[in-house]
Backbone as JSON Lines, residues from 0, in Angstrom:
{"i":0,"aa":"M","n":[52.47,175.63,71.99],"ca":[52.57,176.31,71.33],"c":[52.6,175.23,69.63]}
{"i":1,"aa":"N","n":[51.86,175.85,69.3],"ca":[51.71,175.08,67.52],"c":[52.99,175.23,66.67]}
{"i":2,"aa":"M","n":[53.69,173.76,66.74],"ca":[54.69,173.98,65.41],"c":[54.32,173.79,63.59]}
{"i":3,"aa":"T","n":[54.4,175.22,63.37],"ca":[54.35,175.84,62.29],"c":[55.18,175.68,60.89]}
{"i":4,"aa":"I","n":[55.08,175.44,59.72],"ca":[55.94,175.12,59.03],"c":[56.67,176.18,58.52]}
{"i":5,"aa":"G","n":[56.47,177.46,59.12],"ca":[57.71,178.35,59.45],"c":[58.67,178.45,60.35]}
{"i":6,"aa":"M","n":[58.34,177.82,61.29],"ca":[59.24,177.58,62.57],"c":[59.84,176.72,62.39]}
{"i":7,"aa":"I","n":[59.53,175.61,61.32],"ca":[60.34,174.6,60.84],"c":[61.75,175.28,60.09]}
{"i":8,"aa":"F","n":[61.45,176.32,59.12],"ca":[62.1,176.6,58.22],"c":[63.16,177.71,59.56]}
{"i":9,"aa":"F","n":[62.45,178.26,60.69],"ca":[62.96,179.41,61.36],"c":[64.8,178.08,61.88]}
{"i":10,"aa":"I","n":[64.2,176.75,62.35],"ca":[65.21,176.34,62.75],"c":[66.26,175.59,61.93]}
{"i":11,"aa":"I","n":[65.34,175.96,60.97],"ca":[67.11,175.42,59.91],"c":[67.52,176.24,59.79]}
{"i":12,"aa":"A","n":[66.71,178.08,59.32],"ca":[68.12,178.51,59.0],"c":[69.12,179.22,60.23]}
{"i":13,"aa":"A","n":[68.74,178.61,61.83],"ca":[69.37,178.77,63.12],"c":[70.6,177.72,62.95]}
{"i":14,"aa":"I","n":[70.47,176.64,62.03],"ca":[71.46,175.76,62.3],"c":[72.4,176.09,61.46]}
{"i":15,"aa":"V","n":[71.6,176.86,59.89],"ca":[72.83,176.85,58.76],"c":[73.58,177.81,59.04]}
{"i":16,"aa":"L","n":[72.88,179.05,60.04],"ca":[73.77,180.11,60.08],"c":[74.73,179.88,61.23]}
{"i":17,"aa":"F","n":[74.32,178.74,62.61],"ca":[75.4,178.42,63.26],"c":[76.69,177.77,62.24]}
{"i":18,"aa":"L","n":[76.06,177.2,61.48],"ca":[77.57,175.89,60.75],"c":[78.11,176.81,60.31]}
{"i":19,"aa":"G","n":[77.39,178.16,59.66],"ca":[78.38,179.64,58.97],"c":[79.65,179.98,59.96]}
{"i":20,"aa":"G","n":[78.55,180.21,60.92],"ca":[79.41,180.58,62.16],"c":[80.5,180.67,62.93]}
{"i":21,"aa":"I","n":[80.61,178.86,62.47],"ca":[81.9,178.53,63.04],"c":[82.79,177.8,62.41]}
{"i":22,"aa":"G","n":[82.44,178.08,61.09],"ca":[83.82,178.03,59.59],"c":[83.14,176.52,59.08]}
{"i":23,"aa":"S","n":[82.28,175.82,59.03],"ca":[81.78,174.76,58.83],"c":[81.68,175.08,56.92]}
{"i":24,"aa":"A","n":[82.4,173.88,56.2],"ca":[81.88,173.68,55.1],"c":[80.63,172.86,54.12]}
{"i":25,"aa":"I","n":[79.74,172.58,55.24],"ca":[78.57,171.43,54.62],"c":[77.95,172.71,54.0]}
{"i":26,"aa":"V","n":[77.74,173.74,54.41],"ca":[76.9,174.8,53.7],"c":[77.6,175.84,52.54]}
{"i":27,"aa":"P","n":[77.45,175.7,51.56],"ca":[77.91,176.25,50.79],"c":[77.13,177.69,50.59]}
{"i":28,"aa":"N","n":[77.8,178.75,51.0],"ca":[76.94,180.24,51.07],"c":[76.03,180.43,52.61]}
{"i":29,"aa":"P","n":[76.16,180.21,53.37],"ca":[75.28,180.39,54.42],"c":[74.85,181.26,54.56]}
{"i":30,"aa":"V","n":[75.0,182.35,54.21],"ca":[74.24,183.64,54.46],"c":[73.36,183.44,53.75]}
{"i":31,"aa":"T","n":[73.34,183.05,52.6],"ca":[71.86,183.03,51.33],"c":[71.27,182.66,52.28]}
{"i":32,"aa":"W","n":[71.83,181.11,52.22],"ca":[71.14,180.14,52.47],"c":[69.6,180.14,53.47]}
{"i":33,"aa":"G","n":[71.18,180.91,54.49],"ca":[70.16,181.11,56.24],"c":[69.01,182.58,56.25]}
{"i":34,"aa":"L","n":[69.2,183.27,55.03],"ca":[68.19,184.37,54.33],"c":[66.72,184.06,54.06]}
{"i":35,"aa":"F","n":[67.67,183.33,53.45],"ca":[66.23,182.0,52.23],"c":[65.58,181.81,53.31]}
{"i":36,"aa":"C","n":[65.6,180.57,54.2],"ca":[64.73,179.98,55.33],"c":[64.1,180.81,56.18]}
{"i":37,"aa":"I","n":[64.56,182.3,56.22],"ca":[64.19,183.19,57.53],"c":[63.42,183.7,56.31]}
{"i":38,"aa":"T","n":[62.93,184.28,54.95],"ca":[62.15,184.28,54.43],"c":[61.1,183.57,54.16]}
{"i":39,"aa":"L","n":[61.28,182.33,53.6],"ca":[60.57,181.47,53.65],"c":[59.36,181.24,55.25]}
{"i":40,"aa":"G","n":[60.17,180.99,56.59],"ca":[59.91,181.79,57.68],"c":[58.69,182.38,57.82]}
{"i":41,"aa":"L","n":[59.16,183.04,57.3],"ca":[58.03,184.54,57.42],"c":[56.91,184.9,56.59]}
{"i":42,"aa":"L","n":[57.07,184.01,55.33],"ca":[56.0,183.36,54.33],"c":[55.0,182.67,55.02]}
{"i":43,"aa":"L","n":[55.29,181.94,55.77],"ca":[54.72,180.19,56.03],"c":[54.45,180.37,56.99]}
{"i":44,"aa":"G","n":[54.18,181.52,58.01],"ca":[54.32,181.18,59.59],"c":[52.91,181.11,59.69]}
{"i":45,"aa":"G","n":[51.97,181.01,58.85],"ca":[50.75,181.16,59.16],"c":[49.88,180.05,59.15]}
{"i":46,"aa":"Y","n":[50.7,178.83,58.25],"ca":[50.52,177.26,57.92],"c":[50.55,176.32,58.84]}
{"i":47,"aa":"D","n":[49.84,175.76,59.59],"ca":[50.3,174.25,60.4],"c":[50.61,172.92,59.54]}
{"i":48,"aa":"L","n":[51.19,172.28,60.86],"ca":[51.76,170.74,59.89],"c":[50.15,170.37,59.45]}
{"i":49,"aa":"G","n":[49.29,170.52,60.09],"ca":[48.13,169.7,59.7],"c":[47.23,170.13,58.21]}
{"i":50,"aa":"F","n":[47.69,171.29,57.86],"ca":[46.79,171.85,56.53],"c":[45.66,171.57,56.87]}
{"i":51,"aa":"R","n":[45.29,172.35,57.56],"ca":[43.74,171.94,57.52],"c":[43.16,173.58,56.78]}
{"i":52,"aa":"R","n":[42.11,173.96,56.85],"ca":[41.59,175.28,56.31],"c":[41.18,175.74,57.86]}
{"i":53,"aa":"R","n":[41.25,177.03,57.79],"ca":[40.9,177.93,58.48],"c":[39.05,178.34,58.74]}
């Protein structure tokens, strides 16, 4: 499995939503930031970390 930029944003979204779920105040508005990271993950899912041309 190749690590893509989209996968990194999905991991960030999972961490942000988990912190919001346990009530941590580290990230303000965790649902908004989580959905933003999910959107970026879906948009950038086809790009790998090598930035090579296809």
